[in-house]
C-alpha positions in Angstrom: 109.9 85.7 150.7 108.6 86.4 147.2 104.9 86.6 146.3 104.0 84.9 143.0 100.6 86.6 142.7 98.8 83.7 144.4 99.8 84.2 148.0 103.0 83.7 149.9 104.5 80.2 149.9 107.4 78.5 151.6 109.6 75.8 150.2 111.0 73.3 152.7 114.7 72.6 152.7 115.5 69.0 151.9 118.8 67.3 151.4 118.0 63.7 150.3 118.0 64.5 146.6 121.3 66.4 146.9 122.9 63.5 148.8 121.8 61.1 146.1 123.2 63.3 143.3 126.5 63.7 145.0 126.8 60.0 145.9 125.9 58.8 142.4 128.0 61.4 140.6 131.1 60.4 142.5 130.6 56.7 141.4 129.8 57.9 137.9 133.0 59.8 137.4 135.2 57.0 138.6 133.4 54.6 136.3 134.0 56.8 133.3 137.6 57.8 134.2 139.0 55.1 131.9 137.1 56.2 128.8 139.1 56.7 125.7 138.3 59.1 122.7 136.8 56.5 120.4 133.2 57.7 120.7 131.9 59.6 117.7 128.4 60.4 116.5 128.9 57.9 113.7 129.9 54.9 115.8 127.5 55.6 118.7 123.7 55.3 119.1 121.2 55.9 121.8 118.9 53.0 122.5 115.6 53.5 124.4 111.9 52.8 124.2 109.7 55.5 122.5 108.3 56.6 125.9 111.7 57.4 127.5 112.9 59.0 124.2 109.9 61.3 124.1 110.1 62.2 127.8 113.8 63.0 127.5 113.4 65.2 124.4 110.2 66.9 125.7 111.5 67.7 129.2 115.3 68.1 128.7 116.6 70.9 126.4 120.0 69.4 126.7 119.0 65.9 125.5 116.8 67.4 122.8 119.8 69.0 121.2 121.8 65.7 120.8 122.7 64.9 117.2 123.5 61.2 117.8 120.8 58.9 116.5 118.1 57.5 118.8 116.9 54.0 117.9 114.3 51.8 119.5 114.6 48.1 120.5 113.2 46.9 117.1 116.5 48.0 115.5 118.7 46.4 118.2 120.2 43.8 116.0 121.3 46.4 113.5 123.3 48.4 116.1 125.2 45.7 118.0 128.5 46.7 116.3 128.3 50.3 117.7 128.9 51.9 121.0 125.4 51.9 122.6 124.1 54.4 125.1 121.0 52.7 126.8 118.5 55.1 128.4 116.3 53.0 130.6 116.5 50.6 133.5 115.8 46.9 134.2 112.1 47.4 134.3 111.8 49.7 131.2 109.3 48.6 128.6 110.8 46.7 125.7 114.4 47.5 126.8 114.4 46.0 130.3 115.3 42.5 129.1 118.5 43.8 127.5 119.5 45.9 130.6 119.0 43.0 133.0 121.4 40.9 131.0 124.1 43.6 131.3 123.9 44.6 134.9 124.3 42.9 138.3 121.4 42.3 140.7 122.9 44.8 143.1 123.0 47.5 140.3 119.4 46.7 139.4 118.3 47.0 143.0 120.0 50.4 143.3 118.3 51.7 140.2 114.9 50.6 141.5 115.4 52.4 144.8 113.1 55.4 145.0 114.9 58.6 144.0 118.1 56.9 142.8 119.8 56.7 139.4 122.9 55.2 138.0 125.4 55.7 135.2 127.1 52.5 134.3 129.8 51.5 131.8 129.9 47.9 130.4 131.8 46.0 127.7 129.8 45.4 124.6 129.3 41.6 124.6 128.6 41.5 120.9 131.4 43.5 119.4 135.0 44.0 120.6 136.4 47.5 121.2 132.8 48.8 121.7 131.2 49.8 124.9 127.8 50.1 126.4 126.7 52.9 128.8 123.5 52.5 130.8 121.7 55.6 132.1 118.8 54.7 134.3 116.8 55.8 137.3 113.9 54.8 139.6 111.4 56.6 137.3 111.4 58.6 134.1 112.5 61.8 135.8 115.6 60.2 137.3 116.3 58.3 134.2 116.4 61.7 132.4 118.7 63.1 135.1 121.0 60.1 134.6 121.0 60.6 130.9 121.8 64.4 131.2 124.7 63.8 133.6 126.0 60.8 131.7 125.9 62.5 128.3 127.4 65.7 129.6 130.4 63.9 131.0 130.8 61.6 127.9 130.7 64.6 125.6 133.4 66.4 127.6 135.7 63.5 126.9 135.2 63.1 123.1 137.5 64.6 120.5 134.9 66.9 118.8 132.1 67.7 121.3 130.5 70.3 119.0 129.5 67.5 116.6 127.2 66.0 119.2 124.6 68.8 119.2 122.0 70.3 116.9 121.3 73.8 118.0 117.9 75.5 118.1 119.6 78.5 116.6 120.7 76.7 113.5 122.3 79.2 111.2 121.7 80.0 107.6 124.5 81.2 105.4 125.3 84.8 104.9 124.4 84.4 101.2 121.0 83.0 102.2 120.4 85.9 104.6 121.4 88.5 102.1 119.1 87.1 99.4 116.2 86.7 101.8 116.4 90.1 103.5 117.1 92.0 100.2 113.6 91.5 99.1 112.4 93.6 102.0 114.9 96.4 101.8 112.8 99.0 100.1 114.6 102.3 99.1 112.5 105.3 98.0 113.6 107.2 95.0 111.9 110.6 95.5 113.3 113.5 97.5 113.2 113.5 101.3 111.5 116.2 103.4 113.6 118.8 105.1 114.9 118.7 108.7 112.3 121.4 109.7 109.5 119.4 108.1 110.5 116.3 110.0 110.9 117.8 113.4 108.1 117.4 116.0 106.5 119.7 118.5 107.3 118.0 121.9 104.5 119.7 123.8 101.9 119.4 121.2 98.2 119.1 122.2 95.7 117.2 120.1 93.1 119.4 118.5 89.4 118.7 119.1 88.8 118.3 115.4 90.6 118.5 112.1 89.1 119.4 108.7 88.9 117.2 105.7 91.8 119.1 104.0 93.9 118.8 107.2 93.2 115.0 107.3 94.3 114.7 103.7 97.5 116.5 104.4 98.2 114.2 107.3 97.6 111.2 105.1 100.1 112.4 102.6 102.6 113.0 105.3 102.0 109.5 106.9 102.5 107.7 103.7 105.7 109.7 103.1 106.9 108.5 106.5 106.1 104.9 105.8 108.1 104.8 102.6 111.0 106.9 103.8 111.2 106.0 107.5 109.8 102.6 108.2 112.0 99.4 108.0 108.9 97.2 107.7 107.6 99.0 104.5 109.2 96.5 102.1 108.1 93.5 104.1 104.5 94.6 104.5 104.3 95.5 100.8 104.2 91.8 100.3 101.2 91.5 102.7 99.1 94.4 101.5 98.8 97.3 99.1 100.0 100.6 100.5 98.8 102.6 97.4 95.4 101.1 97.6 95.2 101.7 101.3 96.0 105.4 100.7 93.3 105.7 98.1 90.7 104.1 100.3 91.6 106.3 103.3 91.4 109.5 101.2 88.1 108.3 99.7 86.6 107.7 103.1 87.7 111.0 104.4 85.7 112.7 101.6 82.5 111.3 103.3 83.3 113.2 106.5 82.8 116.8 107.4 85.4 116.9 110.3 87.3 114.2 112.2 88.5 113.9 115.7 92.1 112.7 116.2 90.6 109.5 117.7 88.3 108.8 114.7 91.1 109.7 112.3 93.4 107.2 114.0 90.8 104.5 113.8 90.3 105.2 110.1 94.0 104.8 109.4 94.1 101.6 111.3 91.1 100.2 109.4 93.0 100.4 106.1 96.5 99.5 107.4 95.6 96.4 109.4 97.8 94.3 107.1 100.8 95.8 109.1 101.4 93.4 112.0 104.2 95.0 114.0 104.3 95.5 117.8 106.6 98.5 117.5 104.5 100.3 114.9 102.0 102.7 116.2 99.9 105.6 114.8 98.0 107.7 117.3 95.7 105.7 119.5 96.0 102.4 117.7 98.5 99.5 117.8 99.0 97.1 115.0 99.7 93.9 116.8 98.0 90.9 118.4 99.8 88.3 120.4 99.1 84.6 120.2 98.2 83.8 123.8 98.8 80.5 125.5 95.3 79.1 126.5 95.5 76.0 128.7 93.4 73.5 130.5 93.5 73.5 134.3 92.0 70.1 135.1 93.8 67.2 133.3 97.3 66.0 133.9 98.3 64.2 130.7 101.0 61.5 130.4 102.4 59.8 127.4 103.2 56.2 126.8 104.7 55.3 123.4 102.9 57.7 121.1 99.6 57.8 123.0 98.3 60.3 125.6 96.3 59.4 128.7 94.6 61.0 131.7 92.5 60.0 134.7 88.9 61.1 135.1 86.2 59.6 137.4 88.9 57.1 138.6 89.2 55.7 135.2 92.2 55.7 132.7 91.3 57.3 129.4 93.3 57.3 126.1 92.9 60.5 124.0 91.7 59.7 120.5 91.1 63.1 119.0 91.0 66.7 120.0 88.8 68.9 117.8 88.9 66.0 115.3 92.7 66.3 115.0 95.7 64.4 116.2 96.1 65.1 120.0 99.8 66.0 119.7 98.7 69.3 118.1 97.2 70.3 121.5 99.8 68.8 123.9 102.5 70.8 125.7 105.2 69.6 128.1 104.6 71.2 131.5 104.8 71.0 135.3 102.1 70.5 137.8 101.8 72.4 141.1 104.0 69.8 142.8 106.8 70.4 140.3 106.2 67.0 138.6 106.7 66.8 134.8 103.3 66.4 133.0 101.8 67.2 129.7 99.1 69.9 129.4 96.3 70.5 126.9 96.4 74.0 125.3 96.4 76.1 122.2 97.9 79.3 121.0 95.3 81.8 119.9 94.9 85.6 119.4 91.3 85.4 120.6 89.6 83.5 123.4 89.0 80.1 121.9 85.9 77.9 122.1 86.1 74.9 124.4 88.0 72.0 122.9 86.1 68.8 122.1 88.2 65.8 123.3 87.2 62.3 122.4 88.7 59.6 124.7 88.2 55.9 125.2 88.5 53.8 128.3 90.2 50.5 128.7 87.2 48.7 127.3 87.2 50.9 124.2 84.1 52.8 125.2 84.4 56.4 123.9 83.3 59.6 125.7 83.3 63.2 124.8 84.9 65.7 127.1 84.5 69.5 126.8 87.8 71.3 127.7 87.5 74.9 128.8 90.7 76.9 128.3 92.1 79.7 130.4 94.8 82.3 130.1 97.2 83.8 132.6 96.8 87.3 134.1 100.2 87.7 135.7 100.9 91.4 136.6 104.5 92.0 137.9 105.4 94.7 140.4 108.5 96.8 140.4 111.4 96.9 138.0 114.1 94.9 139.8 114.1 92.5 142.8 116.7 90.2 144.2 116.1 87.6 146.9 116.7 84.0 147.9 114.0 81.4 148.5 115.2 78.3 150.3 118.7 79.3 149.3 117.9 79.6 145.6 118.7 83.1 144.1 115.8 84.7 142.3 116.4 87.7 140.2 113.4 89.6 138.7 113.9 92.2 136.0 110.8 93.7 134.3 112.3 96.3 132.0 115.4 97.2 130.1 114.4 100.8 129.6 117.2 103.2 130.2 114.6 105.2 132.2 115.5 102.9 135.1 119.3 103.2 135.2 119.7 102.7 139.0 117.7 99.5 139.0 119.5 98.2 135.9 122.9 98.8 137.4 121.8 96.7 140.4 120.6 94.0 138.0 124.1 94.0 136.3 125.7 93.4 139.7 123.9 90.1 140.1 125.7 88.6 137.1 129.1 88.0 138.8 127.5 87.6 142.2 125.6 84.4 141.2 128.0 83.0 138.6 128.7 79.4 139.6 125.7 78.9 141.8 124.0 75.5 141.5 120.7 77.2 140.6 119.6 80.6 139.5 116.0 81.6 138.7 115.9 84.5 136.3 112.4 86.0 136.2 111.8 88.2 133.2 108.0 87.9 133.1 106.4 91.2 132.0 109.7 92.6 130.7 108.6 95.1 128.1 112.0 95.7 126.7 114.1 98.9 126.2 117.8 98.7 125.3 119.4 95.3 124.5 122.7 96.6 125.9 121.6 95.8 129.4 120.9 92.1 128.9 124.0 91.8 126.7 126.2 93.2 129.5 124.6 90.9 132.0 125.3 87.8 129.9 128.9 89.0 129.3 129.4 89.5 133.1 127.7 86.2 134.0 129.6 84.0 131.5 132.6 86.0 130.4 131.4 85.7 126.8 129.7 88.2 124.5 126.5 86.8 123.1 125.6 87.3 119.4 122.7 89.4 118.1 120.1 88.6 115.5 120.9 89.1 111.8 120.6 92.9 111.6 120.3 95.7 109.1 119.3 99.3 109.6 117.5 101.8 107.2 119.4 105.1 107.2 117.8 108.2 105.8 117.2 111.8 106.9 113.8 110.6 108.0 114.9 107.8 110.2 117.8 109.8 111.8 115.6 112.7 112.7 113.0 110.2 113.9 115.7 108.8 116.2 116.5 112.3 117.5 112.8 113.1 118.1 112.4 109.8 120.0 115.4 110.6 122.3 114.3 114.2 122.9 110.9 112.9 124.0 112.7 110.8 126.6 115.0 113.6 127.7 111.9 115.7 128.3 110.9 113.2 131.0 114.4 112.3 132.2 116.5 115.5 131.6 119.4 114.2 133.7 119.8 110.9 131.9 123.4 110.8 130.7 122.8 107.8 128.4 120.0 109.6 126.5 122.3 112.6 126.2 125.0 110.5 124.7 122.6 108.9 122.3 121.3 112.3 121.2 124.9 113.4 120.5 125.5 110.2 118.5 122.4 110.6 116.3 123.0 114.3 115.7 126.5 113.4 114.6 125.1 110.7 112.2 122.6 113.2 110.8 125.3 115.8 110.3 127.5 113.2 108.5 124.5 112.1 106.4 123.9 115.7 105.3 127.5 116.6 104.7 128.0 113.6 102.4 124.7 114.3 100.6 123.7 110.7 101.3 120.6 109.1 99.9 118.5 106.7 101.9 120.2 103.3 102.1 120.5 100.2 104.2 123.4 99.4 106.4 125.5 96.3 105.7 123.9 93.1 107.1 125.4 92.2 110.5 125.7 88.4 110.5 126.2 86.6 113.9 128.8 83.9 114.5 127.0 82.0 117.2 128.9 79.7 119.5 127.6 77.8 122.5 128.6 79.7 125.7 129.8 77.4 128.5 128.0 77.6 131.9 127.7 75.3 134.9 124.8 77.1 136.7 121.4 75.7 136.1 119.6 78.9 135.0 115.8 78.7 134.9 114.2 81.6 133.0 110.6 82.5 133.7 108.9 84.1 130.7 105.5 85.1 129.5 103.6 86.8 126.7 104.5 90.3 127.9 108.3 89.7 127.3 109.0 91.7 124.2 111.6 93.7 122.3 114.8 93.9 124.3 113.3 91.3 126.7 113.2 88.9 123.7 116.8 89.9 122.8 117.7 88.7 126.3 116.0 85.3 125.5 118.0 85.2 122.3 121.2 85.7 124.3 120.3 83.2 126.9 119.5 80.5 124.3 123.2 80.6 123.4 124.2 79.6 126.9 124.6 76.0 128.1 122.4 74.7 131.0 119.5 77.1 130.6 115.8 76.1 130.8 112.9 78.3 129.8 109.7 77.9 131.8 106.4 79.8 131.3 104.6 80.9 128.2 105.6 82.1 124.7 107.1 85.6 124.6 105.3 88.4 122.9 106.8 88.2 119.4 107.9 91.9 119.0 111.4 91.7 117.6 111.5 91.6 113.8 111.1 95.4 113.4 113.1 97.4 116.0 114.8 100.6 117.1 111.9 103.0 117.3 111.8 106.5 115.8 109.2 109.1 116.6 107.3 111.4 114.2 104.1 113.5 114.4 101.4 114.2 111.9 101.3 118.0 111.3 97.6 118.7 111.8 96.1 116.0 114.0 99.3 115.9 116.1 99.1 112.1 116.2 102.3 110.4 117.2 103.8 107.9 114.7 106.3 105.3 116.0 108.3 103.6 113.2 111.0 101.0 113.6 114.1 101.6 111.6 115.8 98.2 111.7 115.2 94.6 110.5 116.2 91.8 112.8 116.0 88.1 112.0 116.9 85.0 114.0 119.7 82.9 112.5 117.2 80.5 111.0 115.4 83.5 109.3 112.1 82.4 111.0 109.8 85.3 111.7 108.4 85.1 115.3 106.3 88.3 115.2 103.1 87.9 117.3 104.2 84.4 118.3 107.5 84.8 120.1 110.0 82.4 121.5 108.6 79.2 123.0 109.5 78.0 126.5 110.9 74.5 127.1 108.1 73.8 129.7 104.7 75.5 129.2 103.6 76.6 132.7 100.9 79.2 133.3 102.7 82.4 134.0 100.8 83.1 137.2 102.2 80.0 138.8 105.6 79.6 137.1 107.8 80.5 140.1 105.9 78.4 142.5 105.9 75.3 140.3 109.6 75.7 139.5 110.6 76.0 143.1 108.8 72.8 143.9 110.4 71.1 140.9 113.9 72.1 142.2 113.0 70.9 145.7 112.1 67.5 144.4 115.0 67.2 142.0 112.7 67.3 139.0 114.4 70.1 137.1 
C-alpha cells in the first residue's frame, strides 16, 4: 500500500462501472459495424451545448484535440446537410429536444439510468446519405466517456484519421526554427583559453577570503566562460547587457577590501539576475524562480454555459469578478477528493500571492465579496524507484533519471514491457529532478515500440564547452568511480575534444536537429502525476509522453528547466566557486519557451493529494 504523504488509504474494489463499460461497448461496436468511410472533417460537425462542449474540452485531452468543428444549437439549421455528432442526452439543455426526437423511449431511459451511457447511430432525417451519432450519458462525466469512446471508434474507421486532430505539439517549419534560433546562437571571435586554463581542481576548498585583485581576475574569467561556454549567452543578451553587468561588478568590487566566496557569489548574482535559467549556477546562487501553482482549498466550482458557480452558506453564487478580472483567468479544471471533476480557483506565481478578491452574486442578484486564501503544495517524495499495485492498478514512481542510480533505473525500464496493455497505469514522476533523457526515452520505446522525438536541439561546441563536459563527468566519477556509463561518456567527450583540437576547429553550433513528431499508438490509459519539481530530463519525459495516445497529466505545472541543457562544469581560479553552464539550446516544436513555467497538466490537482484523488477517480469511472 502506497502512502501519498497524507496517511495510508485504501481503495475499495468495485465492478459496477466496469460492467457498464463492457456492456455498452459491446452494443456500441455492433451499432457502428456498418459504418462506411464517408465521414470527413469537412462533412461532419459536433453539436452540443456550450456547457457540455466546455466540459469535454476541459476534462478530456482526447476530445480537446479534435479538429472537427463544434457548433451549438443556434446553428443547427445551418448544419442539417452534414453528418452530425451530437454530444448530450435527452435532458441536455438546448439540445435535449433534438435528441428526444431521434431516439426511442427505451434508449432515453437507458441514458438516464445512473452510471450509464450510450453510443447510438441514426439516419439523418433531414439529408439523405448523412448520419447522426448520439453520444450521451447519465451525467456530464458519462457523456464525456461516451464521446471519447464514440469518437475513438469512429476515427479508427475513417480514411484519414490524422486529419481529425490538432496536436498540442504543433510543429513549426524547419525554416522557422532555423531563423528563430539563429538569433540566439552567439559565436565568440576571440581566442579560447588553453586546456590547462580550463581544467578544474576536483578537490578544491573555498578560501576564507579573496583580494580585490583576485576577485577582478575571477570576474574576467567568468565573463570569458559566459561568452565561450554558455549556450544561453546569445539569448540573454536580448534580456540584459553583459558588458554593463561586468562594468558594474568591477566597480562595486573596488569598494571592498576583501570578499568572502559567499559575498562574491552574491555580488555576481546581483548584477546577472537577468539570466533566468534553472541549469545556470555560479557558486552559492541559482538563477531561477519557478511559477508555483497556488490554489484555493474551499470552493468547488462548476461551469454552466460560460458562467462559474459555487455553493456557500447553502446558497448558489455566480462568480462575477476575481481581482476585478474575468473569472476564467483564475479557473483550472481539477478533481475533488472523491475523484469528481470540478473547477478550482488558483494562480501561477513566483511569490506567495495576496488573497484573491472574489465578487459573486446570489440568485437574487445580491453581490457579496469573498476573500480567497491560496495555498501551495509541499509534496516531498521518498526514494528513487517504487513499483506497486493499489486495488489492482499498477503505480510506478520514478524520482530521478540521474545515472548515479543505475540499479533503480534498470528496474524502472523493466516495468515498460511488464505493464504494456494494462487497462490503467499510474506513472508518478512528482519530484523527478532529471538526469539523462536516455532513460525516459528507452522506457517509452519499450512501452510503445516507438522511439519518441526530442525537442528541436542545437549544441554549442568549443574547447570551453567540451572541457566543461569533461570536468562535469570527472566530478561524477569522483563520487561514483565504478559507473561504467560515466566512463563511456568521459571517453566520448575526450574523443570529441581530441578531434576538435586536431582539426583546429573554432567555436561553432551543431546543425539543428528537427523532430518529426508522430502520434504514438497506445491502448493503456496512462495517468502521469507531475509537480513543480519535475525538471530537465523529467520534463523531457513529459515531452515524450505527450506524443503518446491515451495519456492524461494530473497535478501541477512542471518546473520549466528545459530550454538550456546539458551541463558543463567550470571553476573560478581564485574563489574556487563552481560555475555550471548549459551547452545546448532546446525548444519545443512550437518554439514556445517554457522556462520557469513548465508544462501544464490536463487536470490541476494539488501535488500532495494527486495519487489519492486519481485512484478515487478511477474507482468511480471518472477518468
